[in-house]
C-alpha positions as a Markdown table, in Angstrom:
| # | Residue | x | y | z |
|---|---|---|---|---|
| 1 | Met | 20.9 | 24.8 | -9.3 |
| 2 | Val | 18.0 | 22.5 | -8.3 |
| 3 | Ala | 17.9 | 21.2 | -11.9 |
| 4 | Ala | 21.6 | 20.4 | -11.8 |
| 5 | Val | 21.2 | 18.5 | -8.5 |
| 6 | Ala | 18.3 | 16.6 | -9.9 |
| 7 | Ala | 20.3 | 15.7 | -13.0 |
| 8 | Leu | 23.3 | 14.5 | -11.0 |
| 9 | Leu | 21.1 | 12.4 | -8.7 |
| 10 | Ala | 18.9 | 11.1 | -11.5 |
| 11 | Gly | 22.0 | 9.6 | -13.1 |
| 12 | Ala | 22.9 | 7.9 | -9.8 |
| 13 | Cys | 19.3 | 6.6 | -9.4 |
| 14 | Ala | 18.1 | 5.9 | -13.0 |
| 15 | Glu | 15.0 | 3.8 | -12.5 |
| 16 | Ala | 11.4 | 4.4 | -13.5 |
| 17 | Gly | 8.5 | 4.2 | -11.2 |
| 18 | Ala | 7.3 | 6.2 | -8.2 |
| 19 | Asp | 9.9 | 8.9 | -8.0 |
| 20 | Ala | 10.6 | 11.8 | -5.6 |
| 21 | Asp | 13.1 | 14.6 | -5.9 |
| 22 | Ile | 13.1 | 16.7 | -2.7 |
| 23 | Arg | 15.3 | 19.7 | -1.8 |
| 24 | Glu | 15.3 | 21.2 | 1.8 |
| 25 | Gly | 17.9 | 23.9 | 2.2 |
| 26 | Ala | 21.3 | 22.4 | 1.5 |
| 27 | Val | 20.1 | 18.8 | 1.6 |
| 28 | Gly | 18.7 | 17.0 | -1.4 |
| 29 | Leu | 17.0 | 13.6 | -1.6 |
| 30 | Thr | 16.0 | 11.4 | -4.6 |
| 31 | Val | 14.0 | 8.3 | -4.2 |
| 32 | Arg | 13.4 | 5.7 | -6.9 |
| 33 | Gly | 11.0 | 2.7 | -6.8 |
| 34 | Arg | 7.5 | 1.6 | -7.5 |
| 35 | Gly | 4.6 | 2.3 | -5.1 |
| 36 | Leu | 5.6 | 1.3 | -1.6 |
| 37 | His | 8.8 | -0.5 | -2.8 |
| 38 | Val | 12.0 | 1.6 | -2.8 |
| 39 | Ser | 14.9 | 0.4 | -4.8 |
| 40 | Arg | 17.5 | 3.2 | -4.5 |
| 41 | Val | 17.9 | 6.5 | -2.6 |
| 42 | Ala | 20.5 | 9.2 | -3.3 |
| 43 | Ala | 21.2 | 12.1 | -1.0 |
| 44 | Ser | 23.3 | 15.2 | -1.5 |
| 45 | Val | 24.5 | 18.2 | 0.4 |
| 46 | Asp | 25.9 | 21.4 | -1.1 |
| 47 | Gly | 29.7 | 21.8 | -1.3 |
| 48 | His | 32.5 | 19.5 | -0.3 |
| 49 | Pro | 32.7 | 19.8 | 3.5 |
| 50 | Ala | 35.5 | 17.7 | 5.0 |
| 51 | Asp | 34.5 | 14.3 | 6.4 |
| 52 | Thr | 30.8 | 14.7 | 5.5 |
| 53 | Arg | 28.7 | 11.8 | 6.5 |
| 54 | Gly | 25.0 | 11.2 | 5.9 |
| 55 | Arg | 22.4 | 8.7 | 7.0 |
| 56 | Leu | 18.9 | 7.6 | 6.0 |
| 57 | Val | 16.1 | 7.2 | 8.5 |
| 58 | Ala | 12.5 | 6.1 | 8.1 |
| 59 | Val | 9.8 | 7.8 | 10.2 |
| 60 | Gly | 6.8 | 5.5 | 10.3 |
| 61 | Pro | 3.1 | 6.5 | 10.4 |
| 62 | Asp | 3.4 | 5.9 | 14.2 |
| 63 | Gly | 6.1 | 8.6 | 14.5 |
| 64 | Tyr | 8.8 | 6.2 | 15.5 |
| 65 | Glu | 12.2 | 6.8 | 13.8 |
| 66 | Arg | 14.2 | 3.9 | 12.5 |
| 67 | Thr | 17.6 | 3.9 | 11.0 |
| 68 | Val | 17.6 | 2.5 | 7.4 |
| 69 | Arg | 21.2 | 3.2 | 6.6 |
| 70 | Gly | 23.7 | 4.4 | 9.2 |
| 71 | Trp | 26.3 | 7.1 | 8.9 |
| 72 | Thr | 28.2 | 6.8 | 5.6 |
| 73 | Tyr | 30.9 | 9.0 | 4.2 |
| 74 | Gly | 29.8 | 10.9 | 1.1 |
| 75 | Arg | 31.6 | 11.2 | -2.3 |
| 76 | Pro | 32.5 | 14.7 | -3.6 |
| 77 | Val | 31.1 | 15.4 | -7.0 |
| 78 | Ser | 31.6 | 18.5 | -9.2 |
| 79 | Ala | 29.7 | 19.4 | -12.4 |
| 80 | Gly | 30.6 | 22.8 | -13.7 |
| 81 | Met | 30.0 | 25.4 | -11.0 |
| 82 | Thr | 28.0 | 22.9 | -8.9 |
| 83 | Arg | 29.8 | 21.1 | -6.0 |
| 84 | Leu | 28.0 | 18.4 | -4.1 |
| 85 | Thr | 28.7 | 15.6 | -1.7 |
| 86 | Val | 26.6 | 12.6 | -2.7 |
| 87 | Ile | 25.7 | 9.2 | -1.1 |
| 88 | Val | 23.8 | 6.5 | -3.0 |
| 89 | Trp | 22.1 | 3.6 | -1.1 |
| 90 | Arg | 20.5 | 0.5 | -2.7 |
| 91 | Ile | 17.6 | -0.1 | -0.4 |
| 92 | Asn | 15.4 | -2.8 | -2.1 |
| 93 | Arg | 12.8 | -2.7 | 0.6 |
| 94 | Thr | 9.0 | -2.1 | 1.0 |
| 95 | Phe | 7.7 | 0.5 | 3.4 |
| 96 | Glu | 4.3 | 1.1 | 5.0 |
| 97 | Pro | 2.1 | 3.8 | 3.4 |
| 98 | Gly | 2.8 | 7.2 | 4.9 |
| 99 | Thr | 6.4 | 6.4 | 5.9 |
| 100 | Arg | 8.8 | 9.3 | 5.5 |
| 101 | Leu | 12.3 | 8.6 | 4.3 |
| 102 | Cys | 14.6 | 11.3 | 5.5 |
| 103 | Ala | 18.3 | 12.0 | 4.7 |
| 104 | Glu | 20.5 | 14.1 | 7.0 |
| 105 | Phe | 24.1 | 15.1 | 6.9 |
| 106 | Ser | 26.7 | 15.9 | 9.6 |
| 107 | Ala | 27.7 | 19.0 | 7.7 |
| 108 | Ala | 24.2 | 20.6 | 7.3 |
| 109 | Ala | 21.3 | 21.5 | 9.5 |
| 110 | Gly | 17.9 | 19.9 | 8.8 |
| 111 | Arg | 16.9 | 17.0 | 6.7 |
| 112 | Ala | 15.1 | 16.3 | 3.4 |
| 113 | Cys | 12.1 | 13.9 | 3.5 |
| 114 | Ala | 10.0 | 12.0 | 1.0 |
| 115 | Val | 6.6 | 10.4 | 1.8 |
| 116 | Ile | 6.2 | 6.8 | 0.6 |
| 117 | His | 2.7 | 6.1 | -0.8 |
| 118 | Arg | 0.9 | 3.8 | -3.2 |
| 119 | Ala | 0.9 | 4.9 | -6.9 |
| 120 | Arg | -2.4 | 6.2 | -8.0 |
């Protein structure tokens, strides 16, 4: 199931560079960019819950939470037996090292987060 989610999100965010594919419970997060620069972010939640909205927040190294993209309605996607609600954001922004990008959905508890860091 995780491979199917990664394949769906990778198609939505097809860029090389520093990548992250995170899955926390029902919420998935894919980040594409290079080093500290993030070009695209895709988030998903399992199923097709009605009126599902998601948002993207950045939690800085200081612990302060900032909204990167506000609440946005998701798009239902089906691939075989896999049903997801997906949101893709074009970010095109540079973040501080150690910043956590987190996606959360109105229809799921918890959030999936990726840590932004310099490429080694």
